[in-house]
C-alpha positions in Angstrom: 16.7 -26.8 19.3 16.2 -26.9 15.5 16.2 -23.7 13.4 12.9 -22.5 12.0 12.6 -21.9 8.3 9.7 -20.0 6.7 8.5 -18.0 3.8 7.5 -14.3 4.2 5.5 -12.1 1.9 4.6 -8.4 2.5 1.3 -6.8 1.4 1.7 -3.1 1.5 -1.2 -2.1 -0.8 -4.2 -4.0 -1.9 -3.4 -3.7 -5.6 -1.2 -6.8 -5.4 -3.9 -8.9 -3.6 -4.6 -11.1 -6.6 -1.0 -11.6 -7.4 -0.3 -12.6 -3.8 -3.0 -15.2 -3.9 -1.6 -16.7 -7.1 1.9 -16.7 -5.7 0.7 -18.5 -2.6 -1.2 -21.0 -4.8 2.1 -21.8 -6.7 4.1 -21.8 -3.5 2.0 -24.5 -1.9 2.9 -26.9 -4.8 6.5 -26.7 -3.6 6.5 -25.8 0.1 4.5 -27.2 2.9 6.3 -25.2 5.6 5.2 -22.1 7.5 4.3 -18.9 5.6 3.7 -15.4 7.0 2.1 -12.5 5.2 3.1 -9.2 6.8 0.5 -6.4 6.5 0.7 -2.7 7.6 -2.8 -1.5 7.3 -6.3 -2.6 8.2 -7.3 -2.9 4.5 -4.3 -5.1 3.7 -5.2 -7.2 6.8 -8.7 -7.7 5.4 -7.4 -8.9 2.1 -4.9 -11.3 3.8 -7.7 -12.6 5.9 -9.7 -13.6 2.8 -6.8 -15.7 1.7 -6.1 -17.1 5.1 -9.7 -18.3 5.4 -8.7 -21.1 3.0 -6.8 -23.7 5.0 -4.9 -24.7 1.8 -3.1 -21.3 2.0 -1.8 -22.1 5.5 -0.7 -18.6 6.2 -0.2 -16.6 9.3 -1.0 -12.9 9.1 1.3 -10.6 11.0 0.7 -6.9 11.4 3.5 -4.4 11.7 3.8 -0.7 12.2 5.0 0.9 9.0 7.8 3.5 8.9 6.3 6.9 8.1 7.8 7.8 4.7 6.6 9.2 1.4 3.7 7.3 0.1 5.0 6.7 -3.4 8.1 5.0 -2.1 6.9 3.6 1.2 6.9 -0.1 0.0 10.6 0.1 -0.7 11.4 1.0 2.9 8.8 -1.3 4.5 10.4 -4.3 2.8 13.7 -3.6 4.6 11.9 -4.0 7.9 11.2 -7.7 7.2 14.7 -9.0 8.3 14.1 -7.6 11.8 10.5 -8.6 12.0 10.5 -12.1 10.5 9.3 -14.8 12.9 11.8 -17.4 11.4 15.4 -18.1 12.0 15.9 -18.5 8.3 13.6 -16.7 5.8 12.9 -16.8 2.1 11.2 -13.6 1.1 9.1 -13.2 -2.0 7.5 -10.2 -3.6 3.7 -10.8 -4.1 4.1 -10.7 -7.9 6.1 -14.0 -8.1 5.3 -17.5 -9.0 7.2 -20.4 -7.4 7.8 -23.1 -9.9 10.6 -25.2 -8.5 12.9 -25.9 -5.5 14.0 -22.8 -3.8 15.7 -24.4 -0.7 19.1 -22.7 -1.5 17.6 -19.5 -0.2 17.9 -20.9 3.3 21.5 -22.0 2.9 23.5 -18.7 3.6 23.5 -15.8 6.0 22.2 -13.6 3.2 21.1 -14.5 -0.3 20.5 -12.1 -3.2 19.5 -12.9 -6.7 20.8 -11.4 -9.9 18.7 -9.6 -12.5 19.1 -11.2 -15.9 22.7 -10.7 -17.0 22.7 -7.0 -16.3 25.7 -5.4 -14.7 26.3 -2.4 -12.4 28.2 -0.6 -15.2 25.3 -1.0 -17.7 23.6 2.2 -18.5 20.4 1.7 -16.5 22.0 0.4 -13.3 24.9 2.8 -13.5 22.5 5.7 -13.8 20.4 4.4 -10.8 23.5 4.0 -8.7 24.6 7.5 -9.7 21.4 8.9 -8.2 22.9 8.1 -4.8 25.8 10.5 -4.9 25.7 13.0 -2.0 23.2 11.0 0.1 23.6 9.8 3.6 26.3 10.8 6.1 30.0 10.0 6.6 29.1 6.7 8.4 27.4 5.2 5.4 30.1 6.3 2.9 27.7 6.1 0.0 29.8 8.1 -2.5 32.7 5.6 -2.0 30.3 2.7 -2.6 29.0 4.2 -5.8 32.5 4.8 -7.0 33.6 1.3 -6.3 30.5 -0.3 -7.9 31.0 1.7 -11.1 34.7 0.9 -11.3 36.2 -1.1 -14.1 38.4 -3.6 -12.3 35.9 -6.3 -11.3 35.6 -9.6 -13.2 32.3 -11.5 -12.8 31.7 -15.2 -13.6 29.3 -17.9 -12.6 30.8 -20.7 -10.6 28.6 -23.4 -12.2 26.3 -24.0 -9.2 24.0 -21.0 -9.6 26.1 -18.8 -7.4 27.9 -15.8 -8.9 31.4 -15.0 -7.9 33.5 -11.9 -8.5 37.2 -10.9 -8.1 39.6 -8.1 -8.9 41.3 -8.3 -12.2 45.0 -9.2 -12.1 47.6 -6.8 -13.3 47.6 -6.8 -17.1 44.6 -9.1 -17.3 42.1 -8.6 -20.1 38.8 -8.0 -18.4 35.9 -10.0 -20.0 33.1 -8.3 -18.2 33.1 -5.4 -15.8 31.0 -4.4 -13.0 29.0 -6.3 -10.4 25.9 -8.3 -11.2 22.7 -6.3 -11.0 20.4 -7.4 -8.3 16.7 -7.6 -7.8 15.3 -7.7 -4.3 12.0 -9.3 -5.2 13.6 -12.6 -3.9 16.0 -12.6 -1.0 16.9 -15.0 1.8 18.4 -14.2 5.2 19.2 -15.3 8.7 17.4 -13.3 11.4 19.8 -11.0 13.1 22.3 -10.8 10.2 23.8 -7.3 10.5 23.4 -6.7 6.7 19.6 -6.4 7.3 20.0 -3.4 9.5 22.5 -1.8 7.1 20.1 -2.4 4.2 17.3 -0.6 6.1 19.6 2.4 7.0 20.8 2.6 3.4 17.3 2.5 2.0 16.1 5.2 4.4 19.1 7.4 3.2 17.8 7.0 -0.4 14.2 7.9 0.4 12.6 9.6 -2.6 14.7 7.8 -5.2 13.3 5.1 -7.5 13.8 1.4 -6.6 15.4 2.5 -3.3 15.7 -0.8 -1.6 17.1 -2.5 -4.7 19.9 0.1 -5.4 20.7 0.2 -1.7 21.5 -3.5 -1.8 23.3 -3.1 -5.2 25.7 -0.7 -3.4 26.0 -2.7 -0.2 26.5 -6.3 -1.1 30.0 -6.1 -2.6 31.3 -4.8 0.7 29.3 -6.9 3.1 32.1 -8.4 5.3 29.9 -9.1 8.4 28.2 -12.2 6.9 28.4 -14.7 4.1 26.5 -13.2 1.1 25.6 -15.6 -1.7 24.3 -14.4 -5.1 22.1 -16.9 -7.0 21.5 -16.5 -10.7 18.2 -15.5 -12.2 16.7 -18.9 -12.2 15.7 -17.9 -8.6 14.3 -14.5 -9.8 13.4 -15.0 -13.4 12.1 -12.1 -15.4 9.6 -13.2 -18.1 11.0 -10.4 -20.3 14.7 -10.3 -19.6 15.5 -13.7 -18.1 18.7 -15.4 -19.3 18.4 -18.8 -17.7 15.3 -20.4 -19.2 16.2 -23.9 -18.0 15.4 -25.1 -14.5 13.6 -21.9 -13.4 12.7 -21.9 -9.7 10.9 -18.5 -9.2 9.4 -16.2 -11.8 9.1 -12.5 -11.0 6.4 -10.5 -12.9 8.0 -7.2 -12.0 6.5 -3.9 -13.2 3.0 -5.4 -13.7 4.4 -7.8 -16.3 1.9 -10.4 -15.0 -0.7 -9.1 -17.5 0.6 -5.9 -19.2 3.2 -7.7 -21.4 2.6 -10.9 -23.3 5.7 -12.9 -22.2 4.5 -12.6 -18.6 0.8 -12.9 -19.4 1.3 -16.2 -21.2 2.7 -17.6 -17.9 0.6 -15.8 -15.3 -2.9 -15.9 -16.7 -3.0 -19.7 -16.8 -1.9 -19.7 -13.2 -4.6 -17.3 -12.3 -7.2 -19.4 -14.1 -6.0 -22.5 -12.3 -6.1 -20.8 -8.9 -9.6 -19.5 -9.6 -10.8 -22.9 -10.8 -9.6 -24.3 -7.5 -11.1 -21.3 -5.7 -7.8 -20.9 -3.8 -8.1 -18.2 -1.2 -11.7 -17.7 -2.3 -10.5 -16.0 -5.5 -13.7 -16.6 -7.4 -15.5 -14.3 -5.0 -13.1 -11.4 -5.2 -10.6 -11.6 -8.2 -10.6 -8.3 -10.0 -11.6 -6.3 -6.9 -8.2 -4.7 -6.4 -6.0 -5.5 -9.4 -7.2 -3.4 -12.3 -5.4 -5.6 -14.9 -7.1 -8.7 -13.5 -10.4 -6.8 -13.6 -9.9 -5.9 -17.3 -9.0 -9.5 -18.1 -12.1 -10.9 -16.4 -14.2 -8.3 -18.1 -13.0 -9.5 -21.5 -10.8 -6.5 -22.1 -7.1 -6.4 -23.1 -5.1 -5.7 -19.8 -2.3 -4.2 -21.9 -4.6 -1.2 -22.6 -5.1 -0.4 -18.9 -3.0 2.4 -17.6 
């Protein structure tokens, strides 16, 4: 019996509806396999149904029961339910604010795949501060304080192995350390095998950090260096490319317009707006009928206003 492979998105809030439609539009240029959009509310299900009505989208809409957490941070925790709920043996998960522009098949090749964020490191100021938020959280079983200490330690050397995968090792005695820290991660693009124990640990860690910012992301930042129960691969940022901070401009596979950078910042807008216009010209997912309904930056753009001025 062959393994099933599929792509999963999650829609936990209608504000990302237009971005989801554009991402699916780009995905279908590179993937003809199954796609599932998970939704956790009736309103999200209605939006997904609009897109699903277009046979070109080829999506299955799968409801799930959300975990009851603070509204502001609920999307972080809901994402960590996907590894247990995915209908596929091997899953590539994309945030709705992505564009697929190349071959992403490597996401299916390992037990768990994470993607690096630019060339940032765990000992950089921003990531180190975010990791430091986690001191004192969780119980003795999670050993969060020990994870934070190790991730912020100086002895780790990081280097690319030339294949898009990032490797790390301990510095040898007396070795001059070139770079320190672990690669920073972004969980807008991940891949995993269903049933991999790291998925359950990720969910538990994220719940322990409820109320902090970027909870799912920093939970994975702390977990992945110590994941011994499965093979964890890190792909470079060609598979999760920031239009603002990306460091691998050649052979980009997936662009991630994180933090509303699809229209709020010019580097992202110069890429995403043409994709929106193309998707609307094709009326993909019925976009011409509803674009601008949920995304306030798209609404401003279509009204002839500068999206950068929208708050």
